[in-house]
C-alpha positions in Angstrom: -21.3 11.1 -33.4 -19.1 8.1 -33.4 -19.8 5.8 -30.4 -16.8 3.6 -29.5 -17.5 0.3 -27.9 -16.7 -0.1 -24.2 -15.9 -3.5 -22.8 -15.3 -4.5 -19.2 -13.7 -7.7 -17.8 -16.9 -9.8 -17.8 -17.4 -9.0 -21.6 -14.3 -11.0 -22.6 -12.4 -14.1 -22.1 -8.8 -14.9 -23.0 -8.1 -17.5 -25.7 -6.2 -20.6 -24.4 -3.3 -21.6 -26.6 -0.6 -24.2 -26.7 1.8 -23.5 -23.8 5.3 -24.4 -23.1 4.6 -23.7 -19.4 4.7 -27.1 -17.5 3.9 -25.8 -14.1 2.4 -22.4 -12.9 5.3 -22.5 -10.5 7.5 -21.5 -13.5 5.5 -18.3 -14.1 7.1 -15.1 -13.0 4.6 -12.5 -11.8 7.1 -9.7 -10.9 6.4 -6.3 -12.4 7.1 -2.6 -12.4 4.8 -0.3 -10.2 6.6 3.0 -11.3 9.9 4.2 -12.5 12.5 2.5 -10.1 10.1 0.4 -8.2 9.7 -3.4 -8.8 7.3 -5.7 -7.1 7.1 -9.5 -6.9 3.4 -9.6 -7.4 1.4 -7.1 -9.4 -1.1 -6.3 -6.6 -1.5 -2.8 -4.8 -3.8 -2.4 -2.0 -6.0 0.7 -2.6 -5.5 4.0 -0.7 -8.9 3.8 1.0 -9.5 4.2 4.9 -11.2 1.0 5.0 -8.4 -0.8 3.1 -4.9 0.4 3.8 -3.1 1.6 6.8 0.2 0.3 8.1 -0.9 -3.2 9.0 -2.3 -3.9 5.5 0.8 -2.2 3.9 3.2 -4.4 5.9 1.4 -7.5 5.0 1.2 -6.6 1.2 4.8 -5.8 1.0 5.8 -9.1 2.8 3.7 -10.8 0.1 5.6 -9.0 -2.6 3.1 -6.3 -3.4 2.7 -2.9 -1.9 0.0 -0.9 0.1 -0.8 2.7 -0.3 -1.5 4.5 3.0 -4.7 6.6 2.6 -4.5 10.3 3.2 -7.8 10.8 5.4 -5.9 11.3 8.6 -3.5 14.0 9.9 -0.1 14.5 8.3 1.6 13.3 11.5 -0.4 10.1 11.7 0.1 9.3 8.1 3.8 9.8 8.5 3.7 7.5 11.6 2.0 4.9 9.6 4.7 5.1 6.8 7.4 4.9 9.4 5.8 1.8 11.0 6.0 0.1 7.7 9.6 1.1 7.0 10.7 -0.2 10.5 8.9 -3.5 10.2 11.8 -5.4 8.5 14.8 -3.2 8.3 18.2 -4.9 8.9 19.5 -1.7 10.4 16.9 0.8 11.8 18.6 4.0 11.2 16.1 6.2 13.0 14.8 3.9 15.9 12.2 5.0 18.3 13.7 7.0 21.2 12.3 8.6 24.2 13.7 11.0 26.8 14.9 10.2 30.3 12.0 12.1 31.9 9.3 10.0 30.2 7.0 8.3 32.7 6.1 4.6 32.7 2.5 5.3 31.8 3.7 7.1 28.6 6.0 4.3 27.7 3.1 1.8 27.9 1.0 4.1 25.8 3.7 4.4 23.2 4.2 0.6 23.1 0.4 0.2 22.3 0.4 3.1 19.8 3.6 1.8 17.8 3.4 -1.8 18.4 7.1 -1.7 19.4 8.2 -3.7 22.6 11.2 -1.6 23.6 12.5 2.1 23.4 16.0 3.5 23.4 16.4 6.2 26.1 18.5 9.1 24.9 19.5 12.5 26.2 19.1 15.9 24.4 22.2 15.3 22.3 20.8 11.8 21.1 23.3 9.9 23.3 22.2 6.5 24.4 21.3 6.3 28.2 19.7 2.9 28.2 16.9 0.7 26.9 13.4 0.1 28.4 11.3 -3.0 27.2 7.8 -4.2 27.8 9.4 -6.6 30.5 10.8 -3.7 32.4 7.4 -1.9 32.7 5.0 -4.9 32.9 4.9 -5.2 36.7 5.5 -1.7 37.6 2.7 -0.4 39.9 3.6 3.2 39.9 2.8 4.8 36.6 4.5 8.1 37.5 7.8 6.5 37.8 10.5 7.8 35.5 11.8 5.5 32.8 15.3 5.9 34.4 14.2 4.1 37.3 13.2 0.9 35.4 15.4 0.8 32.3 18.5 -1.1 31.6 21.4 1.4 31.8 23.9 1.7 29.0 26.7 0.3 31.4 24.9 -3.1 31.2 24.2 -3.0 27.5 25.9 -4.9 24.7 26.3 -2.4 21.7 27.8 -2.3 18.3 29.5 0.4 16.2 27.7 2.0 13.1 30.1 -0.2 11.0 28.8 -3.5 12.5 28.4 -6.1 9.8 25.6 -8.6 9.5 27.9 -11.5 10.6 29.1 -9.4 13.7 25.6 -8.5 14.6 24.4 -12.2 14.5 27.5 -13.3 16.6 26.7 -10.6 19.3 23.0 -11.3 19.4 23.4 -15.0 19.6 26.3 -15.0 22.0 24.6 -12.8 24.5 21.1 -13.8 23.7 20.0 -10.3 22.8 16.9 -9.0 21.1 18.2 -5.5 20.4 21.6 -4.2 19.5 22.0 -0.5 19.5 24.7 1.0 17.2 26.6 3.8 18.9 29.8 6.0 18.4 32.5 6.1 21.0 30.7 9.0 22.8 27.5 6.9 22.9 25.8 8.9 20.1 23.0 6.7 18.8 23.4 5.8 15.1 20.9 2.9 14.7 19.5 -0.3 15.9 19.7 -4.0 14.8 17.1 -6.4 16.1 17.2 -10.2 16.2 13.9 -10.5 14.4 15.2 -8.3 11.5 18.3 -10.2 11.1 16.5 -13.5 10.9 14.4 -12.0 8.1 17.5 -11.1 6.2 19.2 -14.4 6.8 15.9 -16.3 5.7 14.7 -14.1 2.6 11.1 -14.0 1.6 9.3 -12.8 -1.4 8.8 -9.4 0.3 9.0 -6.3 -1.8 11.9 -4.1 -0.3 14.0 -1.1 -0.8 17.9 -1.1 -1.2 18.1 -1.0 2.6 16.1 -4.0 3.1 13.0 -2.1 4.4 9.5 -2.9 3.2 8.1 -0.8 0.3 5.2 1.5 1.0 3.3 4.3 -0.8 1.2 7.1 0.6 -1.6 9.2 -1.0 -1.6 13.0 -1.3 -4.3 15.3 -2.5 -4.1 18.2 -4.9 -5.3 21.1 -2.7 -4.4 22.5 0.7 -1.5 21.0 2.6 -0.6 18.4 -0.2 2.9 19.8 -0.6 3.6 19.8 3.2 2.2 16.4 3.4 4.4 15.2 0.5 7.5 16.7 2.1 6.9 15.0 5.4 6.3 11.7 3.8 9.4 11.9 1.7 11.4 12.7 5.0 9.8 9.5 6.3 11.3 7.6 3.3 8.1 6.8 1.6 8.9 4.9 -1.6 6.1 6.4 -3.9 3.6 9.1 -3.6 0.0 8.7 -5.2 -1.8 11.8 -6.3 -5.3 11.0 -5.3 -8.2 12.6 -7.1 -11.3 11.0 -8.6 -11.1 13.0 -11.9 -7.3 13.0 -12.7 -7.6 14.6 -16.0 -8.0 18.2 -14.5 -6.0 21.3 -14.3 -5.8 21.0 -10.6 -4.2 17.5 -10.9 -1.7 18.5 -13.7 -0.6 21.5 -11.7 -0.2 19.4 -8.6 2.0 16.8 -10.5 4.2 19.5 -11.8 4.7 21.2 -8.3 5.4 17.8 -6.5 7.8 16.7 -9.2 9.6 20.2 -9.0 10.0 19.8 -5.2 10.7 16.1 -5.2 12.0 15.1 -8.5 13.6 11.8 -7.4 10.4 10.4 -5.7 8.3 8.2 -8.0 4.8 9.8 -8.4 1.7 7.8 -9.5 -1.3 10.2 -10.8 -4.8 9.4 -11.7 -7.4 8.5 -12.1 -7.9 8.7 -15.8 -9.8 6.6 -18.5 -8.7 7.9 -21.8 -5.6 8.3 -24.0 -5.6 12.1 -23.7 -5.9 12.0 -19.9 -2.9 9.5 -19.8 -0.6 11.6 -22.0 -1.4 14.8 -20.2 -0.5 13.3 -16.7 2.7 11.7 -18.3 3.7 15.0 -19.8 3.1 16.8 -16.5 5.6 14.4 -14.8 3.7 11.3 -13.6 5.9 8.2 -13.2 2.9 5.9 -13.5 -0.9 6.5 -14.3 -3.8 5.0 -12.4 -6.6 4.1 -14.6 -10.3 3.7 -13.6 -13.3 6.0 -13.5 -16.2 4.2 -11.8 -15.3 0.5 -11.9 -14.9 0.0 -8.1 -17.3 -1.9 -6.0 -17.9 1.1 -3.8 -17.9 3.7 -6.6 -21.1 5.3 -8.1 -19.4 7.9 -10.3 -20.9 6.5 -13.6 -24.4 6.4 -12.0 -24.3 9.8 -10.4 -22.4 11.7 -13.1 -23.0 9.6 -16.3 -19.3 9.7 -17.0 -16.7 6.7 -17.3 -15.3 4.1 -19.4 -15.8 0.4 -19.0 -12.5 -0.8 -17.3 -11.0 -3.2 -19.9 -11.3 -0.6 -22.7 -10.0 2.1 -20.4 -7.0 0.0 -19.6 -6.3 -0.7 -23.3 -6.6 2.9 -24.3 -4.3 4.2 -21.6 -1.8 1.4 -21.8 -1.6 2.1 -25.7 -0.8 5.7 -24.9 1.7 5.1 -22.2 3.5 2.3 -23.9 5.7 4.4 -26.2 6.8 6.5 -23.2 7.8 3.6 -20.9 5.3 4.6 -18.3 3.4 1.8 -16.3 -0.3 1.6 -16.0 -2.1 0.7 -12.8 -5.6 -0.7 -13.3 -7.8 0.6 -10.5 -11.0 -1.1 -9.5 -13.3 -3.7 -11.0 -11.3 -6.8 -10.0 -13.8 -9.4 -8.7 -12.0 -12.6 -9.5 -8.4 -13.7 -10.2 -9.2 -13.9 -13.9 -9.9 -10.2 -13.9 -6.2 -9.7 -12.9 -5.0 -11.7 -15.9 -7.3 -9.9 -18.3 -6.1 -6.4 -16.9 -2.5 -7.3 -17.3 -3.1 -8.8 -20.8 -4.7 -5.5 -21.8 -1.5 -3.7 -20.8 -1.6 -2.9 -17.2 1.5 -3.5 -15.2 -0.3 -3.8 -11.7 -3.8 -3.8 -10.5 -5.1 -1.9 -7.4 -7.6 -3.7 -5.3 -10.0 -2.5 -2.6 -13.2 -4.4 -1.9 -11.5 -8.0 -2.1 -9.0 -6.8 0.6 -11.3 -4.8 2.8 -12.8 -7.9 4.3 -9.4 -9.2 5.7 -8.0 -9.1 9.2 -5.4 -6.6 8.1 -7.8 -3.8 6.9 -8.7 -1.0 9.3 -12.4 -1.4 8.9 -14.6 -2.8 11.9 -16.5 -6.0 12.1 -20.2 -6.6 12.3 -22.1 -9.7 12.5 -25.4 -10.1 10.7 -27.5 -13.2 10.9 -24.4 -15.2 12.2 -22.4 -14.0 9.3 -19.2 -11.8 9.9 -18.8 -8.7 7.7 -16.4 -5.7 7.6 -17.1 -2.2 6.8 -16.1 -0.8 3.4 -16.7 2.6 1.8 -15.8 4.5 -1.4 -13.6 7.5 -0.9 -16.2 9.6 -2.6 -19.0 8.5 -0.3 -20.8 10.8 2.0 -18.9 9.7 5.2 -15.5 9.9 3.4 -16.4 13.4 1.8 -17.3 14.7 5.4 -14.1 13.2 6.9 -11.9 14.8 4.3 -13.5 18.2 4.6 -13.2 18.1 8.4 -9.6 17.4 8.0 -9.1 20.2 5.3 -11.2 22.9 7.1 -11.5 21.8 10.7 -15.2 22.5 10.8 -18.2 21.5 8.7 -21.8 23.1 8.9 -25.2 21.5 7.8 -25.3 23.7 4.8 -21.8 22.4 3.5 -22.9 18.8 4.2 -26.1 19.3 2.1 -24.1 20.5 -0.8 -22.0 17.2 -0.9 -23.0 15.0 -3.9 -21.6 11.5 -3.1 -20.1 9.5 -5.7 -19.6 6.3 -3.6 -21.3 4.0 -1.2 -20.8 2.7 2.3 -21.5 -0.9 2.8 -20.2 -4.2 4.3 -18.1 -6.9 2.6 -17.9 -10.6 3.6 -15.2 -11.4 6.1 -12.3 -13.2 4.3 -9.6 -14.1 6.9 -6.1 -13.1 6.5 -4.9 -11.1 3.6 -2.2 -13.7 2.7 -5.0 -16.2 1.9 -6.8 -13.8 -0.4 -3.6 -12.8 -2.2 -2.3 -16.2 -2.6 -5.7 -17.2 -4.3 -5.5 -14.2 -6.6 -1.8 -14.8 -7.5 -2.5 -18.5 -8.0 -5.3 -17.8 -10.4 -3.1 -15.2 -12.4 -0.3 -17.8 -12.7 -2.7 -20.3 -14.1 -4.2 -17.8 -16.4 -0.9 -16.8 -17.6 -0.1 -20.4 -18.4 -3.2 -20.7 -20.5 -1.9 -17.9 -22.5 1.6 -19.5 -23.0 3.2 -16.9 -20.8 6.1 -17.3 -18.5 6.1 -13.7 -17.5 3.9 -10.5 -17.7 5.6 -9.2 -20.9 5.0 -12.5 -22.7 1.4 -12.4 -21.4 0.8 -8.9 -23.2 2.4 -10.3 -26.3 0.6 -13.6 -26.5 -2.8 -12.7 -25.2 -5.8 -12.8 -27.5 -9.3 -11.7 -26.3 -12.6 -13.1 -27.5 -15.9 -11.1 -26.8 -18.7 -13.1 -25.3 -22.5 -12.7 -25.2 -24.7 -12.5 -22.1 -25.2 -16.2 -22.3 -21.4 -16.7 -22.5 -21.1 -14.6 -19.4 -23.8 -16.7 -17.6 -22.1 -19.9 -18.6 -18.9 -18.6 -16.9 -20.5 -17.0 -13.7 -23.9 -18.6 -13.0 -22.2 -21.4 -11.3 -20.7 -18.9 -8.7 -24.4 -18.1 -7.6 -24.9 -21.8 -7.0 -22.1 -22.2 -4.5 
């Protein structure tokens, strides 16, 4: 039996070459996530329940990447998380939050807490605008049972625009009348949208954010391969999700291939990322089934024990090289999922053929992740777990079946761990550090963009002593 060599990121270094790059500011790190979706940085936050919900996804998109909302929640909640991202920076909010006139003040306060929105449009059963209620209107109301119509600003006192209101007109109206919100209505008061001062300001002062054609932040969401995955996909597509991610540990399976075909049949125009795989054959099978990008990685993640439990897997650098080679002739991007511990690992993954990297543990310790904080010996940590861990398996099966007995729990064989990662502050600081290292790494390879990095990169294998020479200094800090 031929035994091919498998290498991971720590087994190699990139050879430095003569470079035309004078400053890392010259380096373009934009890339393709999947067909039709371009990112300004090649970083994707993982679809894990201790990594990505709407807060992380918003932060990632504002930084130029994208977050994938995990699927370990009800369909309605996942849809709400996607909507929250899509509403975060839209110039025109086409489907603003609305409430009925019989809503009570207590319910309005709860909705404000749940959505993070400071004001709601009050509409009748025909979606005609009746007024606006803001946090200011309910702040000092002592009677929770009051109807919203008793405290709202009625439409007769509102400044509104038409559905054809331009950006310049919106800026004039918002500034002239010192408004925060400008509802867009037809002549019969039918609500057609909403423009906010905050969103106009973001359009006027553009950032590096990854946005769709309507100026909304990009966001992805995960689906499974069994049960309600088609219903989940349909609701997510209706919520304007930008990309779906087929989430299964062993992507080279009949179940995954069948799910890809069914999803692409029902939603042919929505990009679909599928995985995870680690071989050329797995990559080709997913592409032939209809995948618009392939996620690569069996067991490299910090919270994944698949290789230990099952004995299966491929060291991540080799897996990325094999899969990228298979996908390159078909124009399908590769996402290197897992194993990223340092900025240099991102440079190596992209040099090996990946278009983006998916990161979990490095982002799990940030303020924006949904995990909870703990303090041990005066040091702050945040909870993190693999999605094949015991707790994640139990949560998934409870969602799928509604009940779980002791015998079913005993049959679960976890392929992931639950642990804590060091607190790392704001995700912006972590991502800026990673992207800064990537830019420097690309300059060492004489590359002004990721395509040049792939062409120019030359790897050198290193010994254990070479790895120690590189990494032992980290243990001393």
